[in-house]
mmCIF file of the N, C-alpha and C atoms, coordinates in Angstrom:
data_MODEL
# 
_entry.id   MODEL 
# 
loop_
_atom_site.group_PDB 
_atom_site.id 
_atom_site.type_symbol 
_atom_site.label_atom_id 
_atom_site.label_alt_id 
_atom_site.label_comp_id 
_atom_site.label_asym_id 
_atom_site.label_entity_id 
_atom_site.label_seq_id 
_atom_site.pdbx_PDB_ins_code 
_atom_site.Cartn_x 
_atom_site.Cartn_y 
_atom_site.Cartn_z 
_atom_site.occupancy 
_atom_site.B_iso_or_equiv 
_atom_site.pdbx_formal_charge 
_atom_site.auth_seq_id 
_atom_site.auth_comp_id 
_atom_site.auth_asym_id 
_atom_site.auth_atom_id 
_atom_site.pdbx_PDB_model_num 
ATOM 1   N N  . MET A 1 1  ? -61.449  -33.157 7.047   1.00 0.00 ? 1  MET A N  1 
ATOM 2   C CA . MET A 1 1  ? -62.760  -33.556 6.532   1.00 0.00 ? 1  MET A CA 1 
ATOM 3   C C  . MET A 1 1  ? -62.561  -34.423 5.290   1.00 0.00 ? 1  MET A C  1 
ATOM 4   N N  . ALA A 1 2  ? -63.228  -35.555 5.284   1.00 0.00 ? 2  ALA A N  1 
ATOM 5   C CA . ALA A 1 2  ? -63.058  -36.496 4.173   1.00 0.00 ? 2  ALA A CA 1 
ATOM 6   C C  . ALA A 1 2  ? -63.737  -35.970 2.916   1.00 0.00 ? 2  ALA A C  1 
ATOM 7   N N  . GLU A 1 3  ? -63.096  -36.264 1.799   1.00 0.00 ? 3  GLU A N  1 
ATOM 8   C CA . GLU A 1 3  ? -63.648  -35.814 0.527   1.00 0.00 ? 3  GLU A CA 1 
ATOM 9   C C  . GLU A 1 3  ? -64.628  -36.859 0.005   1.00 0.00 ? 3  GLU A C  1 
ATOM 10  N N  . LEU A 1 4  ? -65.751  -36.405 -0.497  1.00 0.00 ? 4  LEU A N  1 
ATOM 11  C CA . LEU A 1 4  ? -66.743  -37.339 -1.033  1.00 0.00 ? 4  LEU A CA 1 
ATOM 12  C C  . LEU A 1 4  ? -66.308  -37.801 -2.416  1.00 0.00 ? 4  LEU A C  1 
ATOM 13  N N  . ARG A 1 5  ? -66.247  -39.114 -2.588  1.00 0.00 ? 5  ARG A N  1 
ATOM 14  C CA . ARG A 1 5  ? -65.852  -39.654 -3.891  1.00 0.00 ? 5  ARG A CA 1 
ATOM 15  C C  . ARG A 1 5  ? -67.008  -40.475 -4.437  1.00 0.00 ? 5  ARG A C  1 
ATOM 16  N N  . ILE A 1 6  ? -67.821  -39.852 -5.264  1.00 0.00 ? 6  ILE A N  1 
ATOM 17  C CA . ILE A 1 6  ? -68.949  -40.546 -5.883  1.00 0.00 ? 6  ILE A CA 1 
ATOM 18  C C  . ILE A 1 6  ? -68.678  -40.608 -7.381  1.00 0.00 ? 6  ILE A C  1 
ATOM 19  N N  . PRO A 1 7  ? -68.611  -41.809 -7.946  1.00 0.00 ? 7  PRO A N  1 
ATOM 20  C CA . PRO A 1 7  ? -68.182  -41.959 -9.342  1.00 0.00 ? 7  PRO A CA 1 
ATOM 21  C C  . PRO A 1 7  ? -69.047  -41.189 -10.340 1.00 0.00 ? 7  PRO A C  1 
ATOM 22  N N  . TYR A 1 8  ? -70.371  -41.234 -10.167 1.00 0.00 ? 8  TYR A N  1 
ATOM 23  C CA . TYR A 1 8  ? -71.237  -40.666 -11.201 1.00 0.00 ? 8  TYR A CA 1 
ATOM 24  C C  . TYR A 1 8  ? -71.521  -39.188 -10.987 1.00 0.00 ? 8  TYR A C  1 
ATOM 25  N N  . ILE A 1 9  ? -70.972  -38.610 -9.941  1.00 0.00 ? 9  ILE A N  1 
ATOM 26  C CA . ILE A 1 9  ? -71.119  -37.164 -9.739  1.00 0.00 ? 9  ILE A CA 1 
ATOM 27  C C  . ILE A 1 9  ? -69.731  -36.546 -9.760  1.00 0.00 ? 9  ILE A C  1 
ATOM 28  N N  . GLN A 1 10 ? -69.487  -35.659 -10.697 1.00 0.00 ? 10 GLN A N  1 
ATOM 29  C CA . GLN A 1 10 ? -68.178  -35.034 -10.813 1.00 0.00 ? 10 GLN A CA 1 
ATOM 30  C C  . GLN A 1 10 ? -68.307  -33.534 -10.599 1.00 0.00 ? 10 GLN A C  1 
ATOM 31  N N  . ASP A 1 11 ? -67.232  -32.948 -10.113 1.00 0.00 ? 11 ASP A N  1 
ATOM 32  C CA . ASP A 1 11 ? -67.189  -31.505 -9.848  1.00 0.00 ? 11 ASP A CA 1 
ATOM 33  C C  . ASP A 1 11 ? -68.267  -31.088 -8.853  1.00 0.00 ? 11 ASP A C  1 
ATOM 34  N N  . VAL A 1 12 ? -68.434  -31.875 -7.807  1.00 0.00 ? 12 VAL A N  1 
ATOM 35  C CA . VAL A 1 12 ? -69.419  -31.515 -6.786  1.00 0.00 ? 12 VAL A CA 1 
ATOM 36  C C  . VAL A 1 12 ? -68.725  -30.700 -5.708  1.00 0.00 ? 12 VAL A C  1 
ATOM 37  N N  . THR A 1 13 ? -69.083  -29.430 -5.627  1.00 0.00 ? 13 THR A N  1 
ATOM 38  C CA . THR A 1 13 ? -68.535  -28.573 -4.585  1.00 0.00 ? 13 THR A CA 1 
ATOM 39  C C  . THR A 1 13 ? -69.500  -28.561 -3.404  1.00 0.00 ? 13 THR A C  1 
ATOM 40  N N  . PRO A 1 14 ? -69.022  -28.209 -2.224  1.00 0.00 ? 14 PRO A N  1 
ATOM 41  C CA . PRO A 1 14 ? -69.928  -28.118 -1.072  1.00 0.00 ? 14 PRO A CA 1 
ATOM 42  C C  . PRO A 1 14 ? -71.109  -27.182 -1.328  1.00 0.00 ? 14 PRO A C  1 
ATOM 43  N N  . ALA A 1 15 ? -70.891  -26.127 -2.097  1.00 0.00 ? 15 ALA A N  1 
ATOM 44  C CA . ALA A 1 15 ? -71.978  -25.192 -2.399  1.00 0.00 ? 15 ALA A CA 1 
ATOM 45  C C  . ALA A 1 15 ? -73.060  -25.876 -3.231  1.00 0.00 ? 15 ALA A C  1 
ATOM 46  N N  . LYS A 1 16 ? -72.627  -26.646 -4.240  1.00 0.00 ? 16 LYS A N  1 
ATOM 47  C CA . LYS A 1 16 ? -73.610  -27.354 -5.065  1.00 0.00 ? 16 LYS A CA 1 
ATOM 48  C C  . LYS A 1 16 ? -74.353  -28.388 -4.233  1.00 0.00 ? 16 LYS A C  1 
ATOM 49  N N  . LEU A 1 17 ? -73.606  -29.089 -3.373  1.00 0.00 ? 17 LEU A N  1 
ATOM 50  C CA . LEU A 1 17 ? -74.219  -30.102 -2.521  1.00 0.00 ? 17 LEU A CA 1 
ATOM 51  C C  . LEU A 1 17 ? -75.231  -29.456 -1.585  1.00 0.00 ? 17 LEU A C  1 
ATOM 52  N N  . PHE A 1 18 ? -74.861  -28.308 -1.002  1.00 0.00 ? 18 PHE A N  1 
ATOM 53  C CA . PHE A 1 18 ? -75.760  -27.588 -0.096  1.00 0.00 ? 18 PHE A CA 1 
ATOM 54  C C  . PHE A 1 18 ? -77.025  -27.141 -0.828  1.00 0.00 ? 18 PHE A C  1 
ATOM 55  N N  . THR A 1 19 ? -76.852  -26.628 -2.053  1.00 0.00 ? 19 THR A N  1 
ATOM 56  C CA . THR A 1 19 ? -78.000  -26.193 -2.848  1.00 0.00 ? 19 THR A CA 1 
ATOM 57  C C  . THR A 1 19 ? -78.917  -27.365 -3.153  1.00 0.00 ? 19 THR A C  1 
ATOM 58  N N  . LEU A 1 20 ? -78.324  -28.493 -3.518  1.00 0.00 ? 20 LEU A N  1 
ATOM 59  C CA . LEU A 1 20 ? -79.111  -29.681 -3.842  1.00 0.00 ? 20 LEU A CA 1 
ATOM 60  C C  . LEU A 1 20 ? -79.897  -30.151 -2.627  1.00 0.00 ? 20 LEU A C  1 
ATOM 61  N N  . ILE A 1 21 ? -79.231  -30.204 -1.480  1.00 0.00 ? 21 ILE A N  1 
ATOM 62  C CA . ILE A 1 21 ? -79.904  -30.647 -0.252  1.00 0.00 ? 21 ILE A CA 1 
ATOM 63  C C  . ILE A 1 21 ? -81.024  -29.679 0.114   1.00 0.00 ? 21 ILE A C  1 
ATOM 64  N N  . THR A 1 22 ? -80.767  -28.376 -0.028  1.00 0.00 ? 22 THR A N  1 
ATOM 65  C CA . THR A 1 22 ? -81.787  -27.372 0.286   1.00 0.00 ? 22 THR A CA 1 
ATOM 66  C C  . THR A 1 22 ? -83.010  -27.530 -0.605  1.00 0.00 ? 22 THR A C  1 
ATOM 67  N N  . LEU A 1 23 ? -82.779  -27.741 -1.907  1.00 0.00 ? 23 LEU A N  1 
ATOM 68  C CA . LEU A 1 23 ? -83.895  -27.921 -2.833  1.00 0.00 ? 23 LEU A CA 1 
ATOM 69  C C  . LEU A 1 23 ? -84.703  -29.164 -2.481  1.00 0.00 ? 23 LEU A C  1 
ATOM 70  N N  . ILE A 1 24 ? -84.010  -30.250 -2.137  1.00 0.00 ? 24 ILE A N  1 
ATOM 71  C CA . ILE A 1 24 ? -84.715  -31.484 -1.781  1.00 0.00 ? 24 ILE A CA 1 
ATOM 72  C C  . ILE A 1 24 ? -85.552  -31.274 -0.523  1.00 0.00 ? 24 ILE A C  1 
ATOM 73  N N  . VAL A 1 25 ? -84.971  -30.595 0.467   1.00 0.00 ? 25 VAL A N  1 
ATOM 74  C CA . VAL A 1 25 ? -85.701  -30.344 1.717   1.00 0.00 ? 25 VAL A CA 1 
ATOM 75  C C  . VAL A 1 25 ? -86.931  -29.481 1.455   1.00 0.00 ? 25 VAL A C  1 
ATOM 76  N N  . LEU A 1 26 ? -86.772  -28.427 0.661   1.00 0.00 ? 26 LEU A N  1 
ATOM 77  C CA . LEU A 1 26 ? -87.907  -27.560 0.344   1.00 0.00 ? 26 LEU A CA 1 
ATOM 78  C C  . LEU A 1 26 ? -88.990  -28.328 -0.398  1.00 0.00 ? 26 LEU A C  1 
ATOM 79  N N  . LEU A 1 27 ? -88.578  -29.204 -1.311  1.00 0.00 ? 27 LEU A N  1 
ATOM 80  C CA . LEU A 1 27 ? -89.541  -30.001 -2.066  1.00 0.00 ? 27 LEU A CA 1 
ATOM 81  C C  . LEU A 1 27 ? -90.321  -30.920 -1.134  1.00 0.00 ? 27 LEU A C  1 
ATOM 82  N N  . VAL A 1 28 ? -89.615  -31.557 -0.207  1.00 0.00 ? 28 VAL A N  1 
ATOM 83  C CA . VAL A 1 28 ? -90.281  -32.452 0.748   1.00 0.00 ? 28 VAL A CA 1 
ATOM 84  C C  . VAL A 1 28 ? -91.262  -31.673 1.621   1.00 0.00 ? 28 VAL A C  1 
ATOM 85  N N  . ILE A 1 29 ? -90.853  -30.498 2.089   1.00 0.00 ? 29 ILE A N  1 
ATOM 86  C CA . ILE A 1 29 ? -91.732  -29.668 2.923   1.00 0.00 ? 29 ILE A CA 1 
ATOM 87  C C  . ILE A 1 29 ? -92.970  -29.251 2.130   1.00 0.00 ? 29 ILE A C  1 
ATOM 88  N N  . LEU A 1 30 ? -92.771  -28.867 0.879   1.00 0.00 ? 30 LEU A N  1 
ATOM 89  C CA . LEU A 1 30 ? -93.885  -28.433 0.040   1.00 0.00 ? 30 LEU A CA 1 
ATOM 90  C C  . LEU A 1 30 ? -94.876  -29.570 -0.175  1.00 0.00 ? 30 LEU A C  1 
ATOM 91  N N  . ILE A 1 31 ? -94.368  -30.760 -0.505  1.00 0.00 ? 31 ILE A N  1 
ATOM 92  C CA . ILE A 1 31 ? -95.241  -31.918 -0.722  1.00 0.00 ? 31 ILE A CA 1 
ATOM 93  C C  . ILE A 1 31 ? -95.989  -32.258 0.563   1.00 0.00 ? 31 ILE A C  1 
ATOM 94  N N  . THR A 1 32 ? -95.284  -32.201 1.700   1.00 0.00 ? 32 THR A N  1 
ATOM 95  C CA . THR A 1 32 ? -95.928  -32.514 2.979   1.00 0.00 ? 32 THR A CA 1 
ATOM 96  C C  . THR A 1 32 ? -97.036  -31.512 3.283   1.00 0.00 ? 32 THR A C  1 
ATOM 97  N N  . LYS A 1 33 ? -96.768  -30.228 3.063   1.00 0.00 ? 33 LYS A N  1 
ATOM 98  C CA . LYS A 1 33 ? -97.782  -29.204 3.334   1.00 0.00 ? 33 LYS A CA 1 
ATOM 99  C C  . LYS A 1 33 ? -98.991  -29.382 2.422   1.00 0.00 ? 33 LYS A C  1 
ATOM 100 N N  . LEU A 1 34 ? -98.754  -29.671 1.149   1.00 0.00 ? 34 LEU A N  1 
ATOM 101 C CA . LEU A 1 34 ? -99.865  -29.880 0.228   1.00 0.00 ? 34 LEU A CA 1 
ATOM 102 C C  . LEU A 1 34 ? -100.686 -31.086 0.647   1.00 0.00 ? 34 LEU A C  1 
ATOM 103 N N  . PHE A 1 35 ? -100.010 -32.162 1.080   1.00 0.00 ? 35 PHE A N  1 
ATOM 104 C CA . PHE A 1 35 ? -100.711 -33.372 1.501   1.00 0.00 ? 35 PHE A CA 1 
ATOM 105 C C  . PHE A 1 35 ? -101.557 -33.094 2.737   1.00 0.00 ? 35 PHE A C  1 
ATOM 106 N N  . ILE A 1 36 ? -100.977 -32.361 3.719   1.00 0.00 ? 36 ILE A N  1 
ATOM 107 C CA . ILE A 1 36 ? -101.707 -32.031 4.947   1.00 0.00 ? 36 ILE A CA 1 
ATOM 108 C C  . ILE A 1 36 ? -102.896 -31.132 4.614   1.00 0.00 ? 36 ILE A C  1 
ATOM 109 N N  . LEU A 1 37 ? -102.687 -30.166 3.734   1.00 0.00 ? 37 LEU A N  1 
ATOM 110 C CA . LEU A 1 37 ? -103.756 -29.248 3.345   1.00 0.00 ? 37 LEU A CA 1 
ATOM 111 C C  . LEU A 1 37 ? -104.884 -30.016 2.671   1.00 0.00 ? 37 LEU A C  1 
ATOM 112 N N  . LYS A 1 38 ? -104.533 -30.950 1.787   1.00 0.00 ? 38 LYS A N  1 
ATOM 113 C CA . LYS A 1 38 ? -105.536 -31.760 1.100   1.00 0.00 ? 38 LYS A CA 1 
ATOM 114 C C  . LYS A 1 38 ? -106.328 -32.588 2.105   1.00 0.00 ? 38 LYS A C  1 
ATOM 115 N N  . GLU A 1 39 ? -105.641 -33.185 3.064   1.00 0.00 ? 39 GLU A N  1 
ATOM 116 C CA . GLU A 1 39 ? -106.317 -33.992 4.079   1.00 0.00 ? 39 GLU A CA 1 
ATOM 117 C C  . GLU A 1 39 ? -107.269 -33.125 4.904   1.00 0.00 ? 39 GLU A C  1 
ATOM 118 N N  . GLN A 1 40 ? -106.832 -31.914 5.264   1.00 0.00 ? 40 GLN A N  1 
ATOM 119 C CA . GLN A 1 40 ? -107.676 -31.030 6.064   1.00 0.00 ? 40 GLN A CA 1 
ATOM 120 C C  . GLN A 1 40 ? -108.926 -30.632 5.286   1.00 0.00 ? 40 GLN A C  1 
ATOM 121 N N  . ILE A 1 41 ? -108.782 -30.368 3.984   1.00 0.00 ? 41 ILE A N  1 
ATOM 122 C CA . ILE A 1 41 ? -109.929 -29.975 3.168   1.00 0.00 ? 41 ILE A CA 1 
ATOM 123 C C  . ILE A 1 41 ? -110.904 -31.143 3.047   1.00 0.00 ? 41 ILE A C  1 
ATOM 124 N N  . VAL A 1 42 ? -110.367 -32.357 2.905   1.00 0.00 ? 42 VAL A N  1 
ATOM 125 C CA . VAL A 1 42 ? -111.235 -33.536 2.783   1.00 0.00 ? 42 VAL A CA 1 
ATOM 126 C C  . VAL A 1 42 ? -111.974 -33.782 4.090   1.00 0.00 ? 42 VAL A C  1 
ATOM 127 N N  . ILE A 1 43 ? -111.260 -33.662 5.220   1.00 0.00 ? 43 ILE A N  1 
ATOM 128 C CA . ILE A 1 43 ? -111.869 -33.954 6.520   1.00 0.00 ? 43 ILE A CA 1 
ATOM 129 C C  . ILE A 1 43 ? -112.805 -32.816 6.935   1.00 0.00 ? 43 ILE A C  1 
ATOM 130 N N  . ASN A 1 44 ? -112.343 -31.584 6.806   1.00 0.00 ? 44 ASN A N  1 
ATOM 131 C CA . ASN A 1 44 ? -113.105 -30.437 7.290   1.00 0.00 ? 44 ASN A CA 1 
ATOM 132 C C  . ASN A 1 44 ? -113.039 -29.322 6.252   1.00 0.00 ? 44 ASN A C  1 
ATOM 133 N N  . PRO A 1 45 ? -113.931 -29.349 5.261   1.00 0.00 ? 45 PRO A N  1 
ATOM 134 C CA . PRO A 1 45 ? -113.875 -28.320 4.215   1.00 0.00 ? 45 PRO A CA 1 
ATOM 135 C C  . PRO A 1 45 ? -114.200 -26.938 4.768   1.00 0.00 ? 45 PRO A C  1 
ATOM 136 N N  . PRO A 1 46 ? -113.443 -25.929 4.373   1.00 0.00 ? 46 PRO A N  1 
ATOM 137 C CA . PRO A 1 46 ? -113.741 -24.565 4.825   1.00 0.00 ? 46 PRO A CA 1 
ATOM 138 C C  . PRO A 1 46 ? -115.059 -24.076 4.238   1.00 0.00 ? 46 PRO A C  1 
ATOM 139 N N  . PRO A 1 47 ? -115.733 -23.159 4.930   1.00 0.00 ? 47 PRO A N  1 
ATOM 140 C CA . PRO A 1 47 ? -117.021 -22.640 4.434   1.00 0.00 ? 47 PRO A CA 1 
ATOM 141 C C  . PRO A 1 47 ? -116.865 -21.958 3.084   1.00 0.00 ? 47 PRO A C  1 
ATOM 142 N N  . GLY A 1 48 ? -117.811 -22.223 2.202   1.00 0.00 ? 48 GLY A N  1 
ATOM 143 C CA . GLY A 1 48 ? -117.755 -21.613 0.878   1.00 0.00 ? 48 GLY A CA 1 
ATOM 144 C C  . GLY A 1 48 ? -117.123 -22.530 -0.145  1.00 0.00 ? 48 GLY A C  1 
ATOM 145 N N  . LEU A 1 49 ? -116.486 -23.613 0.310   1.00 0.00 ? 49 LEU A N  1 
ATOM 146 C CA . LEU A 1 49 ? -115.858 -24.537 -0.632  1.00 0.00 ? 49 LEU A CA 1 
ATOM 147 C C  . LEU A 1 49 ? -116.769 -25.753 -0.785  1.00 0.00 ? 49 LEU A C  1 
ATOM 148 N N  . VAL A 1 50 ? -117.682 -25.652 -1.750  1.00 0.00 ? 50 VAL A N  1 
ATOM 149 C CA . VAL A 1 50 ? -118.624 -26.752 -1.972  1.00 0.00 ? 50 VAL A CA 1 
ATOM 150 C C  . VAL A 1 50 ? -118.270 -27.423 -3.286  1.00 0.00 ? 50 VAL A C  1 
ATOM 151 N N  . PRO A 1 51 ? -118.027 -28.708 -3.259  1.00 0.00 ? 51 PRO A N  1 
ATOM 152 C CA . PRO A 1 51 ? -117.664 -29.415 -4.498  1.00 0.00 ? 51 PRO A CA 1 
ATOM 153 C C  . PRO A 1 51 ? -118.810 -29.416 -5.504  1.00 0.00 ? 51 PRO A C  1 
# 
């Protein structure tokens, strides 16, 4: 397996890389869910939610 050589990132272990990727994925999922939820509320507001 080839070693990743990125100049501006030092001491990157596979565990750190995995954690970073996991956090990014979770962040993207969270933003997507919030965006979808916002769109659903705008299109079809649930009962009791009156602006």
